[in-house]
C-alpha positions in Angstrom: -25.0 -4.9 -21.7 -25.7 -8.2 -20.2 -23.7 -9.0 -16.9 -21.3 -11.8 -16.9 -22.9 -14.8 -15.3 -21.1 -16.8 -12.6 -21.8 -19.8 -10.4 -20.9 -19.6 -6.7 -20.9 -22.7 -4.5 -21.4 -22.2 -0.8 -19.9 -19.3 1.2 -21.5 -16.7 3.4 -23.5 -13.8 2.2 -20.5 -11.5 2.3 -18.8 -13.8 -0.3 -21.7 -13.5 -2.6 -22.2 -9.8 -2.0 -18.6 -9.2 -3.3 -19.4 -10.9 -6.7 -22.6 -8.9 -7.1 -20.8 -5.6 -6.2 -18.3 -6.3 -8.9 -21.2 -6.3 -11.4 -21.7 -10.1 -11.9 -24.9 -11.9 -12.3 -24.7 -14.5 -9.5 -26.3 -17.8 -9.4 -25.7 -19.2 -5.9 -25.9 -22.8 -4.8 -26.1 -23.2 -1.1 -27.0 -26.1 1.3 -30.4 -25.5 2.8 -28.8 -25.9 6.3 -26.6 -22.9 5.7 -29.1 -20.6 4.0 -28.9 -16.9 5.1 -31.8 -14.7 4.0 -29.3 -11.8 3.6 -27.9 -13.5 0.5 -31.1 -13.3 -1.5 -30.6 -9.6 -2.6 -27.3 -10.4 -4.2 -28.5 -13.4 -6.3 -30.2 -13.6 -9.8 -30.9 -17.2 -8.9 -30.6 -19.1 -5.7 -30.6 -22.9 -5.6 -31.1 -24.3 -2.1 -29.6 -27.8 -2.8 -26.7 -29.7 -1.2 -23.8 -28.9 -3.4 -22.1 -32.0 -2.2 -25.0 -34.1 -3.8 -22.9 -34.4 -7.0 -25.4 -35.9 -9.3 -28.2 -33.5 -8.4 -26.0 -30.4 -8.5 -24.5 -31.4 -11.8 -27.9 -31.9 -13.5 -29.2 -28.6 -12.3 -26.1 -26.7 -13.3 -25.9 -28.2 -16.7 -29.5 -27.2 -17.4 -28.8 -23.7 -16.3 -25.7 -23.5 -18.3 -27.5 -24.6 -21.5 -30.1 -22.0 -20.9 -27.5 -19.1 -20.3 -23.8 -20.0 -20.0 -21.8 -19.4 -17.0 -18.4 -17.7 -17.4 -16.8 -19.4 -14.3 -17.6 -21.7 -11.4 -16.2 -20.2 -8.0 -16.2 -21.3 -4.5 -14.3 -20.1 -1.5 -15.2 -23.0 0.9 -13.2 -26.2 1.3 -16.2 -28.4 1.2 -17.0 -27.4 -2.3 -13.6 -27.5 -3.9 -13.7 -30.8 -5.7 -17.3 -30.2 -6.8 -16.1 -26.9 -8.3 -13.3 -28.7 -10.1 -15.8 -31.3 -11.5 -18.3 -28.7 -12.6 -15.6 -26.6 -14.3 -14.6 -29.6 -16.4 -18.2 -30.8 -17.0 -19.1 -27.4 -18.4 -15.9 -26.9 -20.3 -15.0 -23.7 -18.4 -11.6 -22.2 -17.8 -10.2 -22.8 -14.2 -8.9 -25.6 -12.0 -10.2 -29.0 -13.0 -10.7 -32.3 -11.1 -7.0 -33.3 -10.8 -5.9 -30.1 -9.3 -8.8 -29.6 -6.9 -8.7 -33.3 -5.9 -4.8 -33.1 -5.2 -5.4 -30.0 -3.1 -8.2 -31.5 -1.1 -6.7 -35.1 -0.6 -3.7 -34.8 1.8 -2.5 -38.3 1.1 -2.6 -37.7 -2.7 -0.7 -34.5 -2.3 1.9 -35.9 -0.1 2.4 -38.8 -2.5 3.0 -36.3 -5.3 5.4 -34.1 -3.4 7.4 -37.2 -2.2 7.6 -38.5 -5.8 8.8 -35.0 -7.1 11.2 -34.5 -4.1 9.4 -31.4 -3.0 10.4 -31.5 0.7 9.8 -35.2 1.3 8.1 -36.3 4.5 7.8 -39.8 5.7 4.2 -41.0 5.6 1.9 -44.1 5.6 -1.8 -44.2 5.0 -4.0 -46.3 7.1 -1.4 -48.3 8.9 -2.3 -51.3 11.1 -1.7 -51.0 14.9 1.7 -52.7 14.6 2.7 -50.6 11.6 1.7 -47.4 13.5 3.8 -48.5 16.4 6.9 -49.2 14.2 6.5 -45.8 12.4 6.4 -43.9 15.6 9.5 -45.8 16.8 11.4 -45.1 13.6 10.5 -41.4 13.6 10.2 -40.7 17.2 6.8 -38.8 16.9 4.0 -38.7 14.4 0.8 -36.9 13.5 -2.5 -38.6 12.6 -5.1 -36.8 10.4 -7.9 -37.4 8.0 -6.9 -37.5 4.4 -9.4 -34.7 3.8 -10.8 -31.8 5.7 -9.6 -28.5 7.2 -9.7 -26.5 10.5 -7.5 -29.1 12.2 -10.4 -31.5 12.3 -9.4 -34.9 13.6 -5.6 -34.1 14.0 -3.9 -35.8 16.8 -0.2 -35.7 17.6 1.8 -38.6 19.0 4.7 -37.2 20.8 6.5 -40.4 21.7 6.2 -44.2 21.1 4.6 -44.4 24.6 1.5 -42.5 23.3 0.9 -44.9 20.3 -1.5 -47.2 21.9 -3.7 -44.4 23.4 -3.6 -42.7 19.9 -4.7 -45.9 18.2 -7.6 -46.3 20.6 -8.6 -42.7 20.1 -8.6 -43.0 16.3 -10.9 -46.0 16.5 -13.3 -44.3 19.0 -13.2 -41.0 17.0 -14.0 -42.9 13.8 -11.1 -41.3 11.8 -11.7 -43.8 9.0 -9.1 -43.3 6.2 -6.2 -41.5 7.8 -2.7 -40.4 7.1 0.3 -40.8 9.5 3.2 -38.6 8.9 6.4 -37.9 10.8 5.8 -34.9 13.1 7.2 -31.7 11.7 8.7 -29.4 14.3 9.3 -25.6 13.7 7.6 -22.4 13.1 4.3 -22.6 11.2 3.2 -20.4 8.5 0.9 -20.3 5.5 1.5 -18.7 2.0 -1.2 -17.0 0.2 -0.8 -17.0 -3.5 -2.7 -16.0 -6.6 -2.4 -17.5 -10.0 -3.4 -16.5 -13.5 -3.0 -18.7 -16.4 -0.5 -20.8 -14.5 1.6 -17.9 -13.4 1.8 -17.7 -9.6 2.3 -14.7 -7.3 3.1 -15.0 -3.6 0.8 -12.4 -2.1 1.5 -12.8 1.5 3.2 -14.9 4.2 1.2 -15.6 7.3 2.7 -16.5 10.6 0.8 -18.9 12.9 0.4 -19.6 16.6 -1.1 -22.9 18.0 0.0 -22.7 21.7 1.6 -26.1 21.3 -1.7 -27.8 20.2 -3.1 -28.5 16.8 -5.8 -25.8 16.6 -4.6 -22.3 15.4 -5.0 -19.6 18.0 -3.6 -16.7 16.1 -2.3 -15.4 12.7 -0.1 -12.5 11.7 0.7 -10.9 8.3 3.5 -10.6 7.5 5.1 -13.6 9.0 8.5 -13.1 10.7 11.0 -14.9 8.4 14.7 -14.6 7.6 15.5 -13.7 3.9 16.8 -17.4 3.5 13.7 -19.0 4.8 11.6 -16.7 2.8 13.3 -17.5 -0.4 13.1 -21.3 0.3 9.4 -21.0 1.1 8.6 -19.2 -2.1 10.5 -21.7 -4.2 8.7 -24.7 -2.6 5.3 -23.3 -2.8 5.7 -22.4 -6.5 7.1 -25.9 -7.2 4.0 -27.4 -5.5 1.6 -25.2 -7.6 3.2 -26.3 -10.7 3.2 -29.9 -9.7 -0.6 -29.9 -9.0 -1.3 -27.9 -12.2 -3.0 -24.9 -10.5 -4.2 -22.7 -13.2 -6.1 -19.9 -11.7 -7.1 -18.3 -8.5 -6.0 -18.3 -4.9 -4.1 -21.0 -3.0 -3.5 -21.4 0.7 -0.4 -23.5 1.5 0.6 -24.4 5.1 4.2 -25.1 5.9 6.5 -25.7 8.8 10.1 -24.4 8.9 12.0 -27.4 10.1 15.7 -28.0 10.8 15.9 -29.4 7.3 14.2 -26.5 5.6 10.5 -25.8 4.9 8.1 -28.7 4.6 4.5 -28.5 3.3 1.7 -29.5 5.7 -1.1 -29.2 3.2 -2.5 -26.9 0.5 -5.8 -25.8 -0.8 -7.2 -24.3 -4.0 -8.9 -21.4 -2.1 -8.1 -18.3 -0.1 -7.2 -19.0 3.5 -9.8 -19.1 6.3 -9.6 -17.6 9.8 -10.0 -14.0 8.4 -6.6 -14.3 6.6 -8.0 -12.6 3.6 -8.8 -9.5 5.8 -5.2 -9.6 7.2 -3.9 -9.7 3.7 -6.2 -6.9 2.5 -5.2 -4.6 5.4 -1.4 -5.2 4.9 -1.0 -5.7 1.2 -4.1 -4.1 -0.3 -5.2 -7.2 -2.1 -8.6 -8.8 -1.6 -8.2 -12.3 -2.8 -11.9 -13.0 -2.9 -12.6 -10.1 -5.2 -9.4 -10.9 -7.2 -10.9 -14.4 -7.8 -14.2 -13.1 -9.2 -12.4 -10.8 -11.6 -11.1 -14.0 -13.3 -14.4 -14.2 -14.9 -13.7 -11.2 -17.1 -9.9 -11.7 -17.5 -7.2 -10.3 -15.4 -3.5 -9.9 -15.4 -1.2 -11.7 -13.1 -0.9 -9.9 -9.8 2.4 -8.2 -9.0 4.0 -9.1 -5.8 2.6 -6.6 -3.4 4.5 -4.7 -0.8 3.5 -4.6 2.9 2.1 -1.5 4.7 2.5 -2.4 8.4 1.2 -5.6 9.9 -2.2 -7.1 11.1 -2.8 -9.9 13.6 -5.8 -12.0 14.7 -6.2 -13.7 18.2 -8.9 -16.3 18.6 -10.9 -16.5 21.8 -11.1 -19.8 23.7 -12.6 -20.8 27.0 -13.0 -23.7 29.4 -15.6 -26.2 28.2 -18.9 -25.9 29.6 -22.1 -23.7 29.6 -21.4 -20.0 29.3 -22.5 -18.0 32.3 -21.0 -14.5 31.3 -19.1 -12.7 28.7 -17.3 -9.5 29.8 -14.7 -7.0 28.5 -15.9 -6.8 25.0 -16.2 -3.1 25.0 -12.8 -2.9 26.5 -11.4 -5.0 23.8 -13.1 -2.9 21.1 -11.3 0.4 22.5 -8.0 -1.2 22.9 -5.0 0.2 20.9 -4.8 -1.0 17.3 -8.0 -3.0 17.3 -9.8 -3.1 14.1 -12.5 -5.8 14.7 -13.9 -7.8 17.7 -16.4 -10.8 17.1 -17.5 -12.8 20.0 -19.5 -15.7 18.7 -21.0 -17.1 21.9 -23.3 -15.8 24.5 -24.7 -16.7 27.9 -26.3 -20.2 27.8 -24.2 -21.4 24.9 -22.0 -24.4 25.3 -18.2 -24.2 24.8 -16.8 -27.4 23.6 -13.3 -28.9 24.2 -10.9 -27.3 21.6 -11.1 -30.1 19.0 -11.0 -28.0 15.8 -11.4 -24.5 14.6 -15.2 -24.4 15.0 -14.8 -24.8 18.8 -13.2 -21.3 19.2 -15.3 -18.5 20.6 -14.6 -15.5 18.4 -11.6 -13.3 17.6 -9.9 -10.0 18.1 -8.1 -8.4 15.0 -5.5 -5.6 15.4 -3.2 -3.6 13.1 0.1 -2.0 13.9 3.3 -0.8 12.3 5.1 -4.2 12.6 4.5 -7.9 13.2 5.6 -8.1 16.7 3.4 -5.1 17.7 0.4 -6.5 15.9 0.7 -9.7 17.7 1.1 -8.1 21.1 -1.8 -5.6 20.5 -4.2 -8.5 19.4 -3.3 -10.7 22.3 -3.6 -7.9 24.8 -7.1 -6.9 23.5 -8.3 -10.5 23.5 -7.1 -10.9 27.1 -9.6 -8.1 28.1 -12.4 -10.5 27.3 -13.4 -13.1 29.9 -15.7 -15.9 28.9 -16.9 -17.7 32.1 -18.3 -21.2 32.0 -19.6 -23.8 34.4 -19.5 -27.6 33.7 -22.4 -28.9 31.7 -24.7 -31.3 33.4 -23.4 -34.8 32.9 -20.2 -33.5 31.2 -19.6 -33.5 27.6 -20.1 -36.7 25.5 -17.1 -37.7 23.3 -18.0 -36.7 19.7 -16.9 -38.7 16.6 -15.7 -37.3 13.3 -19.1 -38.1 11.9 -20.8 -36.1 14.7 -18.7 -33.1 14.0 -19.3 -33.2 10.3 -23.0 -33.7 10.9 -23.1 -30.6 12.9 -21.8 -28.5 9.9 -23.7 -30.6 7.3 -20.6 -31.7 5.4 -19.0 -34.9 4.0 -15.2 -35.0 3.4 -15.4 -36.6 0.0 -18.7 -36.1 -1.9 -17.4 -38.4 -4.7 -17.2 -41.3 -2.3 -20.9 -41.2 -1.5 -23.1 -44.1 -2.7 -25.1 -41.7 -4.9 -22.1 -40.0 -6.4 -21.5 -40.2 -10.2 -18.8 -42.7 -11.2 -15.2 -41.7 -11.1 -14.9 -42.3 -14.8 -17.4 -39.5 -15.3 -15.4 -37.0 -13.2 -11.9 -37.7 -14.6 -10.7 -39.2 -11.3 -9.1 -42.5 -10.9 
């Protein structure tokens, strides 16, 4: 019997391994800069080509599909979402198409849709001039600037008062923010909602609490999030309305919200499972692996029942002062701490720790499990505190990076269809 053939764009070796372990024949497309030899044994074919080079990857995938058809196009990475939507339509396959993946990648487009539908309206303006930005902040008291696309808190800056407007404007020009969105600052507890959809039927799988320490970069998560029944019902309703509005058909979605004094408000949403090891937290607590569930769509699957929770799980990210790492201690102590499931320190002596600009600047994590949310958060934080990362200032200090610099480090562009070599919008269904 011939195995079902699937196309997987991007992702780490573990993502591809799950597809192969489920019995699928995997054709994997990966950027040469992100190639990991460990992926080879899990692939029937491996294309080392930039999947954000839309014309090239479209031609290659069409040829492979004509030779032996794919059942589905999958990706678990944000950078490939709109490309996956385009390929799904181009090949005539089931799944989320261009409109849906674009809405869930383009924050300005999503906000415009939500405001139009009255789904938790939030005041916003795209690419205001300096004077317009100043007036917007005066009107709303505070604001947040962010790129219209991207993830991991990349390029997000808070303006806490009108007095900070000029400095924020200067920063946005220096940072090279380009096309950006300005929204009223939402204040309240932060969370994300992890959902899974089959044929347009949506299931709320998990609610994830978030900790940012007052900044914009997430420092911790916990499943399940601590919510009142009233807030939980309001959050469920808003997320289901959002998924219907964008036309999500199949697969996971990760929707971030803030519980404000006026009720929940959406921050952003994505047509993929959450990053930051949220999938592992969900698996530990609810017994659902959203990555595996996604692949099973290729052979048909029933809508997921809303799962119950078994205890709680939390992750705490490691951070350090900017500079060159001189020592890392306490890792073994953290690994032996109560409730700890996993410890991953991603830096070593001689590495450079950057200012905390986005998620990629964190130094690792500690993951813990417990009988309830509060205990899981406490155990993860306590174990993380056992790890000490010592740094010394780098010679000459750290040069101020731009958005382009950070994207170049990870070999990504925010909008592959905006590139000069991209195929015309008319060919992708976008306008």
